[in-house]
N, C-alpha and C positions, 0 to 999 in steps of 0.2 A: 489663498484658500477660504478666507471668510467670505468672499463673493461667491464662490462655488457653493457654499452651504446656504447662502441668501437665495441663489438660484433653485436649489433643491427643494429649499422651503416653499418656494412658488409653484411647485409642481401642483398641489392640491388645488390652487386657484385657476389654474388654466384648463381650457378646452380645446380639444383637437377634433376635427371632423376628418374621418378616415373613409376614403372611397376607393375601391378597387376590386381586384379578384378575390373573393371570399372563397376559402376552401376549408375542408376537414380532412385532417391527417389522421391516419389509422396505423398503429404500429403493431405487428404480429411478432412476439419472440418465441423462438422454438429451437428445438434441438434436432439434429440430422444423425439418424443411427443406422439407416440402411438405404438401399437403393430400391425403387419402385420395381415391382414385378412387371408392370404394365409398359415400362419404358425407360431408357437409361437417364433416370432423373431422380434426385433426393426426395425422401419422404420426410417432411417436416412435422414433427410431433409439436403441438402448439402448447406453450407454457403460460403465455399472458399475451392479453391484447388491450390496447387502450386508445382512446381518442383524445385529440388535441386540436386547437384551432390552428389553421394554416392560411399562408398568404395574407391578405389584408385583415382577415379576423386574427391572425397571430400579431400583427401590428397593433391592433386596438387592444388585445389583450395585454401587450407590454406597456401601453399607455396607462392602462387600468391599474395594472400591477405596481407601476411606478408612482401611482397615486394621483394621476391626472383623470380629468374627466374626458370622456370619449363618446362621439356618435359613429356608427359604422353603417355604410351602405354599400351594396353589392347585389349580387344575384344568387339565388339558389333555386331547387326545384321543389315541387310538392311531393317530396319523398322522405324516406325514413331518416336519410343523412342530414337533411335539413332540420329534422325535428331533433337529432343528436346535437347538431351545431348550435341550434336554438337554446337547447338546455345548457350547454356550456357557456355560452355567452351570458345568458340569465345569471347563472352562478358566479360569474365573473363581474357582474354589475355594469354590464356594456349595454347601452341604448343601441338598438340595432334596427335597421329599416332595410329589409331584404326583399327585392322584387322575385315572386316565384314564378318567372317565366322561362327558366332554364334549368337543365339537370345540375345538381348539386355537384361541384367538383371535389372529388375524393381523390387523395393520394394514399395508397396502401404500401407500406414498407414492411418486408418480411426481413427479420433480423435474426441471425443465428446466434446462439448464446454466447459465442465467443467475439461478440462485438463486431460481426461483420454483417453489411448489409447484402443479402441474398438477392433480393430484387425489388422492384418497384411496380405497382400495377396503378396506372391513372385512369380515372372515369371522368371525362370532361367533355364540355361542348365549347369550342372556341370560336364560334361565329359571332359577329359584331352584336352587341347587346345595347338596348336603349332603355333608360329608365322611363317608367310610366309618369304621366304629368303629375300624378298624386305624389309620387315619391319624390319628384323635382320640387314640388311646393314644399314638402317637409324638409328636403335637403337644403333649401333656400333659408328656411326659418331656422334650421340647425346651424347653418354656416353663419348667419347673421350674429349668433351669440357665441361664435368661435374665435379663439385668437389665430387659429392657422388651420390651413388645409393640408392634408397629407394624402397624396395619390399613390398608391401602390399597385403598379403595373406589372402583372405577371403574363402579359400578352394572351389572356383568355377571352379577349373581346370586350371588355368593359371600357377601355380607354378608345374614344372616338374623337373626331374634330367636332362633333355637335357637344359632348360632354366638355371638351376643352376650352371650347369658346364660352360654355356656360360657367365654368369656373373662373375663366378670366374675368368675366363681367362682375364678378362679385366683389373685386377690389382687395381680397384678403392675400395675404403672402401664402405661396403655394410651394411644398416640398414635393418632389417628384423622386419616387424609386422606380427607374425605367427599365425598359426592355429595348434592345436595338432595333426591334421591328418598328418602333413608333417614334423612331428619333426625330422625324419631320414634324412631329406634333409638339415638341418640346420647347420651342423658342420663347424668350422673354419671360421666364420664371424665376422665382426667388432662388431655388436650390436645387439641383439635380445630383443624385448620388448613386452612380453606377459602380459597380465593382470592376476590378482592373480588366477582366476578360471583356465585360460588356463595353467598358470605355474605348478599348483597343478597336471592337467591332464597330462601334458607333462612329469613330474617328477615321477608321480604316488607317491608322497608324500603327507602328509596330513597337512603340516605345511609351511607357505610360506619362511621361512629362510633356511629351509632344501632343499626346491624345488630351490630356488635360487642358492644355494651353489653346488647342485648336478647338475643343468643345465650348470653352468659355467665350472665345470670339464668336464661333458661328452660332451658338444658341443664345448668346447675349444673357447667359445665367452664371450664377456661381455654381462651381463644379466641386463635388468632394468624392474623391475615388477612394473606396474601400479595398484594402489590398492584404486582407488576411493577416499572417504573422508579420507582415511589413508595415503594419499600422494603416494609417490614412494619409491622403494628401489633398490639400485644399488649394483651388485655383481660383482667387478672388482677385481683390485690389492687391493682395500679397500672396504669396504662396507659402503655405504652412505644411510642416511635416510632424505627425504625432505617432510616436511608435506605439506598438500593442501592448497592453498591459497583461495580457493572459499568461498564466503560468504553465499550462498545459493545454494544448489545443486538442479536445476530445472529439468534439462533432460541431462542424459548423452550420448544421440544419438550423435555418431561422435566425441566424446571427445578424443578417443584414436587416430583418425586421425589427430586431432589438436596437440596432443603430439608429435607424430612422425614427423610432419611437423616442428614445432618449434625446435626439437631436431637436425633433420638433417641441418637446416640452421644454428643453433648455432654452432655445431661441425665443419661444413664446413668453419665456421667463426673464427676458432681457439679457441673456448671454451674448457675448461676442461669439464670433464664429470659432475661435481658439477654444474659449471656455467651454462651447456646446461640444465640440470635438473630443476635448479631454473627457467630459462626462459621458459621451456616446462610446468612446473607446473604453472606459472602465466597463459600462454596461455589456459591451461586446465580449470582453474578457472573461466576465462571469458567465455568459451564455455559452461560450465555445467550451468551457470546462465541465458543461453538463451534457447529459445524453439527451438527444432528441430536441424537438423545439421546447424552449424553456422560456418562462415569463420572469424577468428579473425583478425583484423586489426592491423597493426604494431603501429598505434597511440594508439590504446587502450591497446596493450602489454607495451608500454612505460609508459602510465599512470598507470598501474597496478604495475609495477616494481619501479617506482620513486615516487608513491604516489601523483601524481599530477592531480587527478580526479577533474573536475570542473564543476559546473552546467552550466556554460555558454557553449552552443552548436552552431554548425553551423546547417544550414538546412539539409545537408547531414546526420551528425551525428544523428540528431533528427529523421530523417526519419527512420533509421535502427533502434533507440531506441524504437520509437512508434509503428513500424512494430511488433517488438518483444514483446512489452507489450500487444498488441492486440491478439497475438497468445496465450498469457498466459492469456487472458480474463481479462485483466486490463483495468479499466474504466479511460480514459484520458480526462483531463480538460485543456482548453485554455483559458486564459484572456490576454488582453492586455492594454497598456497605457503608458503614459509617466513617472508616479512615479517620479516625479522631486524632491519634498521634501516629505519623506515618514512620514506619520501621522499615529496615532493609528486607524483612520478611515481606511486607507489602509490596515494595518495589520489585522484588524479585517475582512475587504472584503476578503483579500487572504486566510485567515484561513477558512471562509465560502465557498469560491470557491473551496478549498481543499476538503471540506466535500462532494462535489457533485461527487467525484470519487477517485481513488486510487492515481493518479499522477497529479501534477498541472505544466503545462508549462505557463510562463509568457512571452509574446511577448512584447518586450521593444522598444519604438520609440528611433531611432538613434538622435544623437545631429542634423543633419540635418532636419532630420524629424520634430522635436520638434519645430525647428525654422519656418518651413513651416506652422506648425499648431498654434503655440502660439505667434509667431513674434520674432524678431531677439535679444531681451533682455532675451530669453529662450533657452536652460534650464539653471537653476541655477547650477546643478550639472552635470558633463560629463556623458556620457553614460556609461563608463567603472565603475565610482563611483557609479552610479545607479545600475548597474548589480551586483556589489559587494556587495551592500547593500540589495538587493533582494535575493541573493544567501545565504546570512547569516540566512535568515529566514527558520525555519524548514519545514513551510508548502509548500515553494517553491522548487520542485524538480528540474526544468530545467528553464533556461533562454535563450532566442534568441533575439539579436538586430536586427532589420529591419529599412530600410531607407525608405519605401514606406508610403504614408500617412494611408493606410489602410492595414490590415493583410490578404487581400483577397488570394494572392498566398499561404500563409502559411496554411490558412484553407483549401484550395483546395489540397495541397500536404499532409498535416499530417491527415485531417479528424479526429478531436478530437470528442471524444463521447459527450463532453458538452461544450458549448461555454458559458462562463460566462460573463456578463455585470454588471455595477453598478446600484444601485437603481435610480439614475437620468435619466436612459433609460427606454424605453418601446419598445415592439416589433416594433411598428410603427416609432420610432425615431432612432432606429440603423441604420447603413449603409445598405440599402436594398439589395446590391449586397452580403454583407456578409451573410445576412439572407438567401438569395436565395441559396448560394453555401451550407450552412450547413443543410438547408431543404432538398436540392436535395440529399445529401447522408445519410438522415434521422438522422442526429444528433439533439440534444437537446440544445435550447438556454434557459438559465436561467438568470433571472433578480434577483441580489441580493442586499437588502437594509440592510445597518447596523445601520441605524437611525441617523448616523452622516454626517456632510458636510466633504468630503474627497477632495474637489477641492484645488489643490495647487495654482492655479491662486487666488482663493478667500483669502487664506493665505497670499500671497505676497501682495495683495491689502490691507488687513488689517495692515500689517507691514508698508507699505507706508503711510497709513492713521495715524497711531500711530504716525510716525516721524512727519507728517505735524503739528499733534495737539501739539507737542512740540515746 
């Protein structure tokens, strides 16, 4: 385990050059409520749309989010999609060098609100592409400063015999995420990573182990076959099986990109094949539990490997989590308070709050915030103690500590579907700024009564009075 930690710590010191089929992914999420009067086809009312990097661009994005340095080479067009992709790559601090000779590849997915992909529309040009000499000169410079080359082949025309000869001449280790169409070009490389279906097609075999051994021999390369829920199988000097770490396979889109990104950084950082596969498997396990293409963060990978997942989150972490939950059509509930001395009334209230949705976030007033609200004698328990106690409750999914008197910034940022308040409140007595924020994004405010007095202040007052009676 210590060696894995050293490997992860080295990610920030490694540089990977990614070359391949660069794409832009567009996701449209909508509802179907009627059939078109023009044809027997559903009418989709768009609720949300967003763009993410795809193909080799997603590989580069994963390397960047894992803390590595990356240079990206590919092809786009002189069009609006190229401008959108360039903006995304810049925001992710990715160095990119894109020849503008061909149409930008766009994959447009239409998703229904019930997590169902209705259709996909592809805009692409798959003819053979050749980098300009100017781009090749830059590529040579970037490769000379890189620890490894990663070739992401989506069979859109980037991978040619000319490019492969050029890359081989650099003397760098090269990892290839292949497509069966170009199998003849893959001989004598460091590592090739087909998925199970691709391996069977590339080898013309009917069974994965026969396919892996055949490709290892014929291509004279190390072969790693990714097998979804079955994990991964390595065919090298020895054969290694690594089971998957995913708790729930929600969406496999882009998971292969995550695997090769983590593999390249791990191997560049001195990992053995087995260590690199373990790390990549953890990264893939995180990716498939998220909706759509997802860039795994180094902090998430560390928590997955070391088993240090905690319910206490920062606003940045929660924003990412809530965005993913909403894409999965999960209902998010927010409630907040001091929760200084937790009583049965509190636990019943929190359980009822959780019943309002799928995930419950508890906003916890910090020690300084409690003092400003309750006075200098409070809180009785520190914010860390209170957060730990709340985290132990099964009905609480996430906890966030905030220092402001009111959670307005957090409501504005997270936009929970439900804002739960205790039974001693009413719509007219809650903070009206909070009410305006929730109603503005069409959230729901729910007043929950447990029939019990859950005030910590009153409990403390009763304790004081009992002492005075004595």
